[in-house]
OpenMM code with the backbone's topology and positions (N, CA, C; nanometers):
from openmm import Vec3, app, unit

residues = "MET SER ASP ARG PRO ARG ARG GLY GLU PRO THR PRO ALA GLU PRO HIS ARG ASP ARG HIS ARG ASP SER ALA ARG ASP SER ALA ARG ASP PRO HIS TYR ARG PRO GLY VAL GLY ILE MET LEU LEU ASN ARG ALA GLY GLN VAL LEU VAL ALA GLN ARG ILE ASP MET ALA ARG ALA ALA TRP GLN MET PRO GLN GLY GLY ILE ASP LYS GLY GLU SER PRO ARG ALA ALA ALA TRP ARG GLU LEU LYS GLU GLU ILE GLY THR ASP ALA ALA GLU LEU ILE ALA GLU SER ARG GLY TRP LEU ARG TYR ASP LEU PRO ALA GLU VAL ALA ALA ARG ARG TRP ARG GLY ARG TYR ARG GLY GLN THR GLN LYS TRP PHE VAL PHE ARG PHE LEU GLY ARG ASP GLU ASP ILE ASP ILE ALA THR GLU LYS PRO GLU PHE SER ASP TRP LYS TRP ALA ASP MET ALA GLU LEU PRO GLU LEU ILE VAL PRO PHE LYS ARG ALA VAL TYR ARG SER LEU ILE ASP GLU PHE GLY HIS LEU GLY SER ASP ALA SER ALA GLY SER".split()
positions = [
    Vec3(1.3268, 7.0926, 0.9316),
    Vec3(1.4008, 7.1472, 1.0684),
    Vec3(1.5657, 7.1076, 1.0109),
    Vec3(1.6191, 7.2514, 1.0484),
    Vec3(1.7793, 7.2149, 1.0087),
    Vec3(1.8461, 7.2143, 1.1406),
    Vec3(1.9456, 7.1402, 1.1315),
    Vec3(2.0289, 7.1241, 1.2283),
    Vec3(2.0811, 7.2155, 1.2690),
    Vec3(2.1100, 7.3611, 1.2262),
    Vec3(2.1702, 7.4779, 1.2527),
    Vec3(2.0431, 7.5484, 1.3078),
    Vec3(2.1546, 7.6093, 1.4421),
    Vec3(2.0359, 7.7176, 1.5117),
    Vec3(2.0293, 7.8415, 1.4588),
    Vec3(1.8832, 7.8673, 1.4566),
    Vec3(1.8709, 8.0161, 1.3884),
    Vec3(1.9109, 8.1002, 1.4956),
    Vec3(1.9597, 8.2385, 1.4435),
    Vec3(1.9899, 8.3637, 1.5063),
    Vec3(1.8929, 8.3917, 1.6538),
    Vec3(1.9662, 8.3695, 1.7735),
    Vec3(1.9186, 8.4286, 1.8729),
    Vec3(1.8727, 8.2707, 1.9642),
    Vec3(1.8802, 8.1788, 1.8867),
    Vec3(1.8653, 8.0606, 1.9830),
    Vec3(1.9994, 8.0060, 2.0261),
    Vec3(1.9962, 7.9032, 2.1021),
    Vec3(2.0853, 7.8546, 2.2033),
    Vec3(2.1856, 7.7462, 2.0962),
    Vec3(2.2864, 7.7734, 2.1118),
    Vec3(2.3759, 7.6724, 2.0357),
    Vec3(2.3795, 7.5098, 2.1210),
    Vec3(2.4082, 7.3933, 2.0500),
    Vec3(2.4103, 7.3035, 2.1228),
    Vec3(2.5557, 7.3045, 2.2175),
    Vec3(2.5209, 7.2482, 2.3307),
    Vec3(2.5612, 7.2022, 2.4361),
    Vec3(2.6883, 7.1115, 2.3717),
    Vec3(2.8331, 7.0812, 2.4243),
    Vec3(2.8915, 7.0236, 2.3772),
    Vec3(2.8748, 6.8675, 2.4680),
    Vec3(2.8713, 6.7483, 2.4039),
    Vec3(2.8012, 6.6557, 2.4897),
    Vec3(2.8991, 6.6220, 2.5949),
    Vec3(3.0403, 6.6562, 2.5784),
    Vec3(3.1372, 6.5911, 2.6882),
    Vec3(3.1158, 6.7096, 2.8163),
    Vec3(3.0432, 6.8194, 2.8151),
    Vec3(3.0399, 6.9379, 2.9049),
    Vec3(2.8895, 6.8811, 2.9653),
    Vec3(2.8102, 6.8179, 2.8860),
    Vec3(2.6945, 6.8069, 2.9641),
    Vec3(2.6545, 6.6522, 2.9605),
    Vec3(2.6555, 6.6151, 3.1117),
    Vec3(2.6014, 6.4450, 3.1431),
    Vec3(2.4767, 6.4133, 3.0964),
    Vec3(2.3996, 6.5367, 3.1162),
    Vec3(2.3048, 6.4900, 3.0978),
    Vec3(2.2203, 6.4231, 2.9229),
    Vec3(2.3033, 6.5049, 2.8562),
    Vec3(2.2861, 6.4696, 2.7270),
    Vec3(2.3794, 6.4341, 2.6202),
    Vec3(2.3243, 6.2943, 2.5673),
    Vec3(2.4113, 6.1946, 2.4795),
    Vec3(2.3793, 6.1918, 2.3669),
    Vec3(2.4661, 6.1323, 2.2926),
    Vec3(2.4568, 6.1255, 2.1253),
    Vec3(2.3402, 6.0155, 2.1477),
    Vec3(2.2380, 5.9973, 2.0256),
    Vec3(2.1383, 5.9258, 2.0155),
    Vec3(2.2075, 5.7845, 2.0165),
    Vec3(2.3258, 5.7517, 1.9515),
    Vec3(2.3661, 5.6138, 1.9279),
    Vec3(2.4172, 5.5709, 2.0642),
    Vec3(2.4763, 5.6607, 2.1406),
    Vec3(2.5180, 5.6436, 2.2663),
    Vec3(2.4020, 5.5903, 2.3775),
    Vec3(2.2976, 5.6695, 2.3227),
    Vec3(2.1977, 5.6213, 2.4430),
    Vec3(2.1017, 5.5128, 2.3899),
    Vec3(2.0716, 5.5046, 2.3074),
    Vec3(1.9993, 5.3836, 2.2680),
    Vec3(2.0687, 5.2297, 2.2749),
    Vec3(2.2145, 5.2337, 2.2913),
    Vec3(2.3141, 5.1026, 2.3198),
    Vec3(2.3396, 5.1086, 2.4981),
    Vec3(2.3029, 5.2064, 2.5586),
    Vec3(2.3211, 5.1954, 2.7119),
    Vec3(2.1882, 5.1437, 2.7463),
    Vec3(2.2229, 4.9732, 2.8127),
    Vec3(2.1173, 4.9101, 2.8586),
    Vec3(2.1148, 4.9729, 3.0194),
    Vec3(2.1374, 5.0420, 3.0647),
    Vec3(2.0854, 5.1114, 3.2150),
    Vec3(2.0260, 5.2117, 3.2082),
    Vec3(1.9548, 5.2544, 3.0836),
    Vec3(1.8824, 5.3292, 3.0793),
    Vec3(1.7815, 5.3103, 3.0071),
    Vec3(1.6581, 5.3362, 3.0357),
    Vec3(1.4952, 5.2897, 2.9762),
    Vec3(1.5391, 5.3889, 2.8541),
    Vec3(1.4722, 5.3606, 2.7374),
    Vec3(1.4646, 5.4734, 2.6366),
    Vec3(1.3408, 5.5269, 2.6314),
    Vec3(1.3204, 5.6392, 2.6321),
    Vec3(1.1654, 5.7117, 2.6249),
    Vec3(1.2025, 5.8632, 2.5716),
    Vec3(1.0070, 5.8644, 2.5444),
    Vec3(1.0490, 6.0387, 2.5060),
    Vec3(0.9819, 6.1412, 2.6188),
    Vec3(0.9992, 6.2430, 2.5430),
    Vec3(0.9516, 6.3533, 2.6701),
    Vec3(0.8528, 6.4395, 2.6084),
    Vec3(0.7543, 6.4936, 2.5835),
    Vec3(0.6894, 6.5796, 2.5392),
    Vec3(0.6547, 6.7303, 2.6134),
    Vec3(0.6933, 6.8132, 2.5277),
    Vec3(0.6723, 6.9483, 2.6056),
    Vec3(0.5623, 6.9825, 2.5117),
    Vec3(0.4286, 7.0156, 2.5414),
    Vec3(0.3062, 7.0601, 2.5167),
    Vec3(0.2802, 7.2188, 2.5501),
    Vec3(0.3009, 7.2964, 2.4494),
    Vec3(0.2785, 7.4402, 2.4270),
    Vec3(0.1520, 7.4688, 2.3857),
    Vec3(0.0669, 7.5735, 2.4653),
    Vec3(-0.0768, 7.6037, 2.4201),
    Vec3(-0.0266, 7.7473, 2.3587),
    Vec3(-0.1305, 7.7922, 2.3041),
    Vec3(-0.1025, 7.9365, 2.2224),
    Vec3(-0.0343, 8.0449, 2.2802),
    Vec3(-0.0230, 8.0345, 2.4460),
    Vec3(0.0296, 8.1911, 2.4597),
    Vec3(0.1605, 8.1227, 2.4959),
    Vec3(0.2123, 8.0141, 2.4533),
    Vec3(0.3616, 7.9442, 2.5263),
    Vec3(0.3990, 7.8888, 2.6453),
    Vec3(0.2469, 7.8487, 2.7124),
    Vec3(0.2921, 7.8083, 2.8509),
    Vec3(0.3006, 7.6385, 2.8093),
    Vec3(0.3855, 7.5927, 2.9007),
    Vec3(0.3975, 7.4013, 2.8963),
    Vec3(0.2938, 7.3349, 2.9954),
    Vec3(0.2516, 7.2505, 2.9304),
    Vec3(0.1345, 7.1466, 3.0206),
    Vec3(0.1855, 7.0834, 3.1169),
    Vec3(0.1898, 7.0834, 3.2185),
    Vec3(0.2540, 6.9645, 3.2888),
    Vec3(0.1458, 6.9545, 3.4244),
    Vec3(0.1763, 6.8438, 3.4363),
    Vec3(0.0474, 6.7338, 3.4901),
    Vec3(0.1203, 6.6846, 3.6455),
    Vec3(0.0319, 6.6168, 3.7203),
    Vec3(0.0671, 6.6221, 3.8691),
    Vec3(0.0640, 6.4414, 3.8756),
    Vec3(0.1875, 6.3837, 3.8853),
    Vec3(0.1864, 6.2311, 3.8885),
    Vec3(0.0410, 6.1783, 4.0165),
    Vec3(0.0105, 6.0779, 4.0083),
    Vec3(-0.1300, 6.0412, 4.0355),
    Vec3(0.0058, 5.9101, 4.1802),
    Vec3(0.0923, 5.8811, 4.1262),
    Vec3(0.1547, 5.7890, 4.2407),
    Vec3(0.2250, 5.8522, 4.3467),
    Vec3(0.2367, 5.9736, 4.3402),
    Vec3(0.3549, 6.0647, 4.4213),
    Vec3(0.2360, 6.1045, 4.5580),
    Vec3(0.2989, 6.1161, 4.6750),
    Vec3(0.2228, 6.1943, 4.7705),
    Vec3(0.2487, 6.3046, 4.7773),
    Vec3(0.3579, 6.3627, 4.7244),
    Vec3(0.3785, 6.5038, 4.7551),
    Vec3(0.3649, 6.5830, 4.5869),
    Vec3(0.3780, 6.7065, 4.6131),
    Vec3(0.3311, 6.7592, 4.4639),
    Vec3(0.4654, 6.7281, 4.3823),
    Vec3(0.4543, 6.6690, 4.2255),
    Vec3(0.5276, 6.6250, 4.1761),
    Vec3(0.5084, 6.6233, 4.0403),
    Vec3(0.5044, 6.7518, 3.9748),
    Vec3(0.4406, 6.7736, 3.8288),
    Vec3(0.5374, 6.7609, 3.7322),
    Vec3(0.5273, 6.7208, 3.6281),
    Vec3(0.6282, 6.6866, 3.5472),
    Vec3(0.5217, 6.7026, 3.3641),
    Vec3(0.5851, 6.7142, 3.2675),
    Vec3(0.5288, 6.7155, 3.1720),
    Vec3(0.5282, 6.5402, 3.1334),
    Vec3(0.4362, 6.4991, 3.0037),
    Vec3(0.4227, 6.4063, 2.9774),
    Vec3(0.5412, 6.3166, 2.9196),
    Vec3(0.5465, 6.1793, 2.9282),
    Vec3(0.6711, 6.1092, 2.9031),
    Vec3(0.6138, 5.9684, 2.8884),
    Vec3(0.6999, 5.8669, 2.8236),
    Vec3(0.6921, 5.7601, 2.8233),
    Vec3(0.7935, 5.7020, 2.7417),
    Vec3(0.7642, 5.5729, 2.7369),
    Vec3(0.8758, 5.4384, 2.6921),
    Vec3(0.8489, 5.4208, 2.5336),
    Vec3(0.9595, 5.3916, 2.4443),
    Vec3(0.9476, 5.3581, 2.3447),
    Vec3(0.9213, 5.2570, 2.3321),
    Vec3(0.8257, 5.2059, 2.2775),
    Vec3(0.7966, 5.0391, 2.2550),
    Vec3(0.9055, 4.9917, 2.1474),
    Vec3(0.9150, 4.8290, 2.1657),
    Vec3(0.9865, 4.7653, 2.0600),
    Vec3(0.9457, 4.8233, 1.8832),
    Vec3(1.0163, 4.8314, 1.8421),
    Vec3(1.0155, 4.8458, 1.6838),
    Vec3(0.9374, 5.0054, 1.6681),
    Vec3(0.9478, 5.0596, 1.7338),
    Vec3(0.8451, 5.2395, 1.7418),
    Vec3(0.9970, 5.3076, 1.7233),
    Vec3(0.9502, 5.4104, 1.6465),
    Vec3(1.0627, 5.5365, 1.6445),
    Vec3(1.0014, 5.6526, 1.7586),
    Vec3(1.1294, 5.7237, 1.7748),
    Vec3(1.0913, 5.7904, 1.8953),
    Vec3(0.9616, 5.8948, 1.8650),
    Vec3(0.9799, 5.9656, 1.7454),
    Vec3(0.8573, 6.0407, 1.7171),
    Vec3(0.7173, 5.9624, 1.7216),
    Vec3(0.6844, 5.8194, 1.6586),
    Vec3(0.5919, 5.7842, 1.6702),
    Vec3(0.5218, 5.7573, 1.8145),
    Vec3(0.6395, 5.7186, 1.8829),
    Vec3(0.6271, 5.7129, 2.0597),
    Vec3(0.5767, 5.8182, 2.1172),
    Vec3(0.6074, 5.9263, 2.0834),
    Vec3(0.5778, 6.0824, 2.1241),
    Vec3(0.4182, 6.1029, 2.1311),
    Vec3(0.3838, 6.0646, 1.9797),
    Vec3(0.2475, 6.1138, 1.9246),
    Vec3(0.1885, 6.0042, 2.0173),
    Vec3(0.2010, 5.8586, 2.0301),
    Vec3(0.1243, 5.7860, 2.1290),
    Vec3(0.1089, 5.8613, 2.2159),
    Vec3(0.2034, 5.8602, 2.3174),
    Vec3(0.2411, 5.8845, 2.4882),
    Vec3(0.1329, 6.0231, 2.4761),
    Vec3(0.1260, 6.0796, 2.3852),
    Vec3(0.0595, 6.2332, 2.3899),
    Vec3(-0.1058, 6.1742, 2.4092),
    Vec3(-0.1448, 6.0998, 2.3373),
    Vec3(-0.2829, 6.0539, 2.3409),
    Vec3(-0.2841, 5.9700, 2.4496),
    Vec3(-0.2269, 5.8952, 2.4842),
    Vec3(-0.2486, 5.7909, 2.6210),
    Vec3(-0.2355, 5.8600, 2.7431),
    Vec3(-0.1470, 5.9578, 2.7775),
    Vec3(-0.1035, 6.0181, 2.8722),
    Vec3(-0.2235, 6.1433, 2.9132),
    Vec3(-0.2623, 6.1963, 2.8062),
    Vec3(-0.3880, 6.3594, 2.8244),
    Vec3(-0.5289, 6.3349, 2.7327),
    Vec3(-0.4921, 6.2122, 2.6750),
    Vec3(-0.6315, 6.1665, 2.5950),
    Vec3(-0.6763, 6.2818, 2.4679),
    Vec3(-0.5643, 6.3469, 2.4156),
    Vec3(-0.6131, 6.4211, 2.2822),
    Vec3(-0.4316, 6.4133, 2.2383),
    Vec3(-0.4735, 6.4371, 2.1048),
    Vec3(-0.3544, 6.4810, 1.9791),
    Vec3(-0.3500, 6.5413, 1.9064),
    Vec3(-0.4808, 6.6742, 1.9171),
    Vec3(-0.4698, 6.7709, 1.8996),
    Vec3(-0.3556, 6.8849, 1.9147),
    Vec3(-0.2470, 6.8102, 1.7958),
    Vec3(-0.1289, 6.9665, 1.8368),
    Vec3(-0.0612, 6.9067, 1.7040),
    Vec3(0.0662, 6.9964, 1.6614),
    Vec3(0.1628, 6.9756, 1.5681),
    Vec3(0.2729, 6.9626, 1.5951),
    Vec3(0.3427, 6.9204, 1.5719),
    Vec3(0.4694, 6.8929, 1.6305),
    Vec3(0.5860, 7.0243, 1.5610),
    Vec3(0.6462, 7.0665, 1.6379),
    Vec3(0.7343, 7.2178, 1.5954),
    Vec3(0.8547, 7.2053, 1.6291),
    Vec3(0.9077, 7.1122, 1.6945),
    Vec3(1.0669, 7.1088, 1.7592),
    Vec3(1.1047, 6.9721, 1.8157),
    Vec3(1.2416, 6.9346, 1.8141),
    Vec3(1.2696, 6.7853, 1.8416),
    Vec3(1.4395, 6.8326, 1.9142),
    Vec3(1.4494, 6.7896, 2.0105),
    Vec3(1.5761, 6.7978, 2.0721),
    Vec3(1.6507, 6.7279, 1.9961),
    Vec3(1.7699, 6.8322, 1.9815),
    Vec3(1.9205, 6.7835, 1.8897),
    Vec3(1.9686, 6.6459, 1.9737),
    Vec3(1.9769, 6.6176, 2.0715),
    Vec3(2.0270, 6.4936, 2.1189),
    Vec3(1.9324, 6.4362, 2.2503),
    Vec3(1.9671, 6.3124, 2.2820),
    Vec3(1.9002, 6.2509, 2.4098),
    Vec3(1.9471, 6.2932, 2.5347),
    Vec3(1.8423, 6.3350, 2.6425),
    Vec3(1.8712, 6.3886, 2.7744),
    Vec3(1.8111, 6.2558, 2.8784),
    Vec3(1.9070, 6.2493, 2.9505),
    Vec3(1.9189, 6.1435, 3.0381),
    Vec3(1.9151, 6.1610, 3.2065),
    Vec3(1.8400, 6.1052, 3.2746),
    Vec3(1.8516, 6.1195, 3.4307),
    Vec3(1.8828, 5.9756, 3.5064),
    Vec3(1.8897, 6.0036, 3.5997),
    Vec3(1.9307, 5.8801, 3.6933),
    Vec3(1.8394, 5.9107, 3.8163),
    Vec3(1.7190, 5.7838, 3.8220),
    Vec3(1.6331, 5.7479, 3.9189),
    Vec3(1.7361, 5.7604, 4.0659),
    Vec3(1.6810, 5.8191, 4.1412),
    Vec3(1.7356, 5.7740, 4.3348),
    Vec3(1.7040, 5.6199, 4.2825),
    Vec3(1.7807, 5.5807, 4.3909),
    Vec3(1.8592, 5.4112, 4.4024),
    Vec3(1.6863, 5.3308, 4.4609),
    Vec3(1.6388, 5.3615, 4.5366),
    Vec3(1.5099, 5.3383, 4.6070),
    Vec3(1.3910, 5.3289, 4.4815),
    Vec3(1.3890, 5.4776, 4.4354),
    Vec3(1.3145, 5.4367, 4.3418),
    Vec3(1.3138, 5.3528, 4.1916),
    Vec3(1.4611, 5.3387, 4.1514),
    Vec3(1.4809, 5.2378, 4.0734),
    Vec3(1.4318, 5.1255, 4.0695),
    Vec3(1.5006, 5.0834, 4.2012),
    Vec3(1.4383, 4.9504, 4.2294),
    Vec3(1.3133, 4.9090, 4.2333),
    Vec3(1.2409, 4.9985, 4.3066),
    Vec3(1.0585, 4.9788, 4.2457),
    Vec3(1.0480, 4.9850, 4.1381),
    Vec3(1.0628, 5.0977, 4.0477),
    Vec3(1.0055, 5.1228, 3.9467),
    Vec3(0.9797, 5.0010, 3.8286),
    Vec3(1.1407, 4.9640, 3.8037),
    Vec3(1.1708, 4.9124, 3.7271),
    Vec3(1.2028, 4.7600, 3.7617),
    Vec3(1.2210, 4.7215, 3.8876),
    Vec3(1.2350, 4.6093, 3.9613),
    Vec3(1.4427, 4.6176, 3.9606),
    Vec3(1.4953, 4.6968, 3.9276),
    Vec3(1.6224, 4.7430, 3.9302),
    Vec3(1.6899, 4.7261, 3.7833),
    Vec3(1.6497, 4.7127, 3.6824),
    Vec3(1.6548, 4.6336, 3.5602),
    Vec3(1.7252, 4.7887, 3.4737),
    Vec3(1.7009, 4.9038, 3.5298),
    Vec3(1.7404, 5.0372, 3.4569),
    Vec3(1.8013, 5.1402, 3.6074),
    Vec3(1.8951, 5.2282, 3.5601),
    Vec3(1.9232, 5.3162, 3.6520),
    Vec3(1.9003, 5.4763, 3.6377),
    Vec3(1.7921, 5.4308, 3.5116),
    Vec3(1.7234, 5.5905, 3.4799),
    Vec3(1.6854, 5.5956, 3.3543),
    Vec3(1.6540, 5.6651, 3.2797),
    Vec3(1.5706, 5.7271, 3.1768),
    Vec3(1.6710, 5.8248, 3.0586),
    Vec3(1.6515, 5.7504, 2.9192),
    Vec3(1.7304, 5.8606, 2.8111),
    Vec3(1.6293, 5.8586, 2.7222),
    Vec3(1.6195, 6.0024, 2.7384),
    Vec3(1.4889, 6.0267, 2.6563),
    Vec3(1.5142, 6.1302, 2.5276),
    Vec3(1.4582, 6.1211, 2.4109),
    Vec3(1.4447, 6.2274, 2.3299),
    Vec3(1.3136, 6.3150, 2.3247),
    Vec3(1.3325, 6.4398, 2.3343),
    Vec3(1.1953, 6.5137, 2.3684),
    Vec3(1.1631, 6.5980, 2.2590),
    Vec3(1.0557, 6.6113, 2.2645),
    Vec3(0.9475, 6.6653, 2.1330),
    Vec3(0.8480, 6.7946, 2.1849),
    Vec3(0.8584, 6.8844, 2.1028),
    Vec3(0.7792, 6.9979, 2.1096),
    Vec3(0.6578, 6.9976, 2.0312),
    Vec3(0.5791, 7.0415, 2.0811),
    Vec3(0.4040, 7.0473, 2.0039),
    Vec3(0.3446, 7.1624, 2.0506),
    Vec3(0.2759, 7.2209, 1.9488),
    Vec3(0.2014, 7.3196, 1.9501),
    Vec3(0.0514, 7.2622, 1.9364),
    Vec3(-0.0181, 7.2921, 2.0990),
    Vec3(-0.1763, 7.2453, 2.1155),
    Vec3(-0.2612, 7.2899, 2.0400),
    Vec3(-0.3547, 7.2775, 1.9225),
    Vec3(-0.4253, 7.2956, 1.8628),
    Vec3(-0.5634, 7.3095, 1.9266),
    Vec3(-0.6040, 7.2274, 1.9983),
    Vec3(-0.7183, 7.2132, 2.0728),
    Vec3(-0.7933, 7.3327, 2.1545),
    Vec3(-0.8593, 7.2913, 2.2407),
    Vec3(-0.9285, 7.3761, 2.3345),
    Vec3(-0.8892, 7.2763, 2.5047),
    Vec3(-0.8826, 7.3707, 2.6158),
    Vec3(-0.8261, 7.2890, 2.7326),
    Vec3(-0.9457, 7.2066, 2.8050),
    Vec3(-1.0776, 7.1962, 2.6933),
    Vec3(-1.1682, 7.0947, 2.7573),
    Vec3(-1.1305, 6.9571, 2.6761),
    Vec3(-1.0447, 6.9511, 2.5830),
    Vec3(-0.9940, 6.8538, 2.4948),
    Vec3(-0.8961, 6.7501, 2.5811),
    Vec3(-0.8300, 6.8006, 2.6777),
    Vec3(-0.7304, 6.7413, 2.7748),
    Vec3(-0.8137, 6.6711, 2.8400),
    Vec3(-0.7856, 6.5425, 2.8462),
    Vec3(-0.8864, 6.4456, 2.9497),
    Vec3(-0.7716, 6.3508, 2.9876),
    Vec3(-0.7032, 6.3673, 3.1353),
    Vec3(-0.5995, 6.2904, 3.2030),
    Vec3(-0.6896, 6.1664, 3.2713),
    Vec3(-0.8144, 6.1564, 3.2459),
    Vec3(-0.9111, 6.0323, 3.3284),
    Vec3(-0.8980, 5.9326, 3.2175),
    Vec3(-0.7779, 5.8966, 3.1513),
    Vec3(-0.7405, 5.8163, 3.0272),
    Vec3(-0.7781, 5.6831, 3.0885),
    Vec3(-0.7365, 5.5257, 3.0150),
    Vec3(-0.7721, 5.4193, 3.0616),
    Vec3(-0.6874, 5.3731, 3.1700),
    Vec3(-0.5524, 5.4198, 3.1668),
    Vec3(-0.4430, 5.4158, 3.2416),
    Vec3(-0.4047, 5.5245, 3.2766),
    Vec3(-0.4653, 5.6007, 3.3593),
    Vec3(-0.4264, 5.7011, 3.4130),
    Vec3(-0.2764, 5.7339, 3.5024),
    Vec3(-0.2137, 5.8341, 3.4701),
    Vec3(-0.1018, 5.8340, 3.5226),
    Vec3(-0.0828, 5.9845, 3.6095),
    Vec3(-0.2055, 6.0948, 3.5938),
    Vec3(-0.1857, 6.1902, 3.6653),
    Vec3(-0.3606, 6.2315, 3.7093),
    Vec3(-0.3062, 6.3289, 3.8285),
    Vec3(-0.4603, 6.3567, 3.8891),
    Vec3(-0.5098, 6.4899, 3.8951),
    Vec3(-0.4017, 6.5595, 3.7772),
    Vec3(-0.4239, 6.7071, 3.7856),
    Vec3(-0.3656, 6.7765, 3.6817),
    Vec3(-0.3847, 6.8987, 3.5994),
    Vec3(-0.2967, 6.9035, 3.5368),
    Vec3(-0.3341, 7.0871, 3.5066),
    Vec3(-0.2112, 7.1544, 3.4453),
    Vec3(-0.2201, 7.3061, 3.4535),
    Vec3(-0.1173, 7.3530, 3.3456),
    Vec3(-0.1322, 7.4711, 3.3101),
    Vec3(-0.0173, 7.5266, 3.1948),
    Vec3(0.0496, 7.6155, 3.2923),
    Vec3(0.1986, 7.5802, 3.2703),
    Vec3(0.2773, 7.6928, 3.3383),
    Vec3(0.4093, 7.7593, 3.2647),
    Vec3(0.4385, 7.8555, 3.3124),
    Vec3(0.5183, 7.9158, 3.2490),
    Vec3(0.6500, 7.8497, 3.2395),
    Vec3(0.7396, 7.8657, 3.0964),
    Vec3(0.8231, 7.7484, 3.1233),
    Vec3(0.9844, 7.7745, 3.2220),
    Vec3(0.9703, 7.8896, 3.2673),
    Vec3(1.0884, 7.9393, 3.3785),
    Vec3(1.0289, 7.8341, 3.4693),
    Vec3(0.9134, 7.8378, 3.5229),
    Vec3(0.8809, 7.7317, 3.6308),
    Vec3(0.9211, 7.5968, 3.5958),
    Vec3(0.9347, 7.5634, 3.5080),
    Vec3(0.9625, 7.4037, 3.5262),
    Vec3(1.0452, 7.3555, 3.6536),
    Vec3(1.1574, 7.4089, 3.6555),
    Vec3(1.2683, 7.3230, 3.7337),
    Vec3(1.2204, 7.3191, 3.8744),
    Vec3(1.0960, 7.4221, 3.9011),
    Vec3(1.0598, 7.4228, 4.0472),
    Vec3(0.9736, 7.3382, 4.0617),
    Vec3(0.9120, 7.3215, 3.9625),
    Vec3(0.7602, 7.2191, 3.9737),
    Vec3(0.8075, 7.0684, 3.9743),
    Vec3(0.9328, 7.0379, 3.9389),
    Vec3(0.9225, 6.9049, 3.8743),
    Vec3(1.0585, 6.8189, 4.0021),
    Vec3(1.0482, 6.6889, 4.0136),
    Vec3(1.1513, 6.6184, 4.1405),
    Vec3(1.2982, 6.6832, 4.0793),
    Vec3(1.3751, 6.6952, 4.2324),
    Vec3(1.4904, 6.7310, 4.2085),
    Vec3(1.5581, 6.6678, 4.1190),
    Vec3(1.5471, 6.4893, 4.0908),
    Vec3(1.6367, 6.4081, 3.9908),
    Vec3(1.6102, 6.4509, 3.8729),
    Vec3(1.5203, 6.5019, 3.8152),
    Vec3(1.5083, 6.5511, 3.6803),
    Vec3(1.5317, 6.7162, 3.6288),
    Vec3(1.5650, 6.8043, 3.7190),
    Vec3(1.5629, 6.9414, 3.7163),
    Vec3(1.6821, 7.0007, 3.6273),
    Vec3(1.7864, 6.8908, 3.6325),
    Vec3(1.9118, 6.9204, 3.5170),
    Vec3(1.8139, 6.9245, 3.3667),
    Vec3(1.7438, 6.8146, 3.3610),
    Vec3(1.6751, 6.7799, 3.1821),
    Vec3(1.6273, 6.8777, 3.1946),
    Vec3(1.5034, 6.9424, 3.2843),
    Vec3(1.4064, 7.0481, 3.2294),
    Vec3(1.5161, 7.1556, 3.2138),
    Vec3(1.6159, 7.1831, 3.2776),
    Vec3(1.6812, 7.3102, 3.2573),
    Vec3(1.7081, 7.3260, 3.1439),
    Vec3(1.7858, 7.1800, 3.0501),
    Vec3(1.8488, 7.1865, 2.9522),
    Vec3(1.7676, 7.1946, 2.8739),
    Vec3(1.6076, 7.1484, 2.8402),
    Vec3(1.5039, 7.1625, 2.7716),
    Vec3(1.4607, 7.3328, 2.7473),
    Vec3(1.4805, 7.4071, 2.9042),
    Vec3(1.4667, 7.5430, 2.8806),
    Vec3(1.5630, 7.6218, 2.7914),
    Vec3(1.6881, 7.5592, 2.7895),
    Vec3(1.8036, 7.6274, 2.7395),
    Vec3(1.7586, 7.5790, 2.5427),
    Vec3(1.6928, 7.4775, 2.5174),
    Vec3(1.6451, 7.4564, 2.4263),
    Vec3(1.5995, 7.5054, 2.3466),
    Vec3(1.4605, 7.4949, 2.4036),
    Vec3(1.3566, 7.5378, 2.3852),
    Vec3(1.2814, 7.6847, 2.4172),
    Vec3(1.3784, 7.7177, 2.5118),
    Vec3(1.3183, 7.8410, 2.5698),
    Vec3(1.2459, 7.9080, 2.4565),
    Vec3(1.3329, 7.9684, 2.3602),
    Vec3(1.2495, 8.0874, 2.2649),
    Vec3(1.1292, 8.0271, 2.2064),
    Vec3(1.0725, 7.9481, 2.2693),
    Vec3(0.9303, 7.9056, 2.2145),
    Vec3(0.8255, 7.9169, 2.3268),
    Vec3(0.8984, 7.9557, 2.4506),
    Vec3(0.7705, 7.9713, 2.5550),
    Vec3(0.6990, 8.0902, 2.5580),
    Vec3(0.6618, 8.1370, 2.6947),
    Vec3(0.5401, 8.2405, 2.6796),
    Vec3(0.6572, 8.3634, 2.6853),
    Vec3(0.7576, 8.3572, 2.7114),
    Vec3(0.8412, 8.5151, 2.7133),
    Vec3(0.8377, 8.5461, 2.5682),
    Vec3(0.8906, 8.4464, 2.4829),
    Vec3(0.8880, 8.4808, 2.3555),
    Vec3(0.7756, 8.4984, 2.2837),
    Vec3(0.6485, 8.4366, 2.3206),
    Vec3(0.5315, 8.4388, 2.2516),
    Vec3(0.4819, 8.6243, 2.2968),
    Vec3(0.5092, 8.6396, 2.4215),
    Vec3(0.4402, 8.7762, 2.4572),
    Vec3(0.4904, 8.8993, 2.3394),
    Vec3(0.5761, 8.8760, 2.2801),
    Vec3(0.6537, 8.9852, 2.1920),
    Vec3(0.5957, 8.9593, 2.0311),
    Vec3(0.4896, 8.8511, 2.0344),
    Vec3(0.4250, 8.7844, 1.8914),
    Vec3(0.3391, 8.8636, 1.8830),
] * unit.nanometer
topology = app.Topology()
chain = topology.addChain("A")
for resn in residues:
    res = topology.addResidue(resn, chain)
    for name in ("N", "CA", "C"):
        topology.addAtom(name, app.Element.getBySymbol(name[0]), res)
């Protein structure tokens, strides 16, 4: 993968202009943010897999994500999380975010989630093309995190996610929108 965007692709946001995007060095060292990965899984039609969190009373759809284990690379974490959260890794890696994206949890959620250790997460995002069949996706994993899943158009993502993650999802659409269903329609 080249660091230079292809013609028609969005150019990288200036780090000082986007508070949700950090350099890898700064993100990895900030002790207030839990390092993690996010996974944008696209089907052949360019739609994105989103799943309903099992621990939320109201509708809270999200893309798969998870922490990076000690000594694990972000790419290895993304492959592991894909298998752990949706039961399959029948996919090919097609893109990686230029930088790290982060979000702050609401204070009451942060206090419960990680006993106040982190104020949010900083994430490296990976885009995968799903190579399997819908029947291969199994959210009834060993430690289930989701109660349901569906394919959604990329433009829908910010409205499906909890408000505190919307800016991150908008940044992902800016960076990877050319890979989504609107772009696939012309292929």
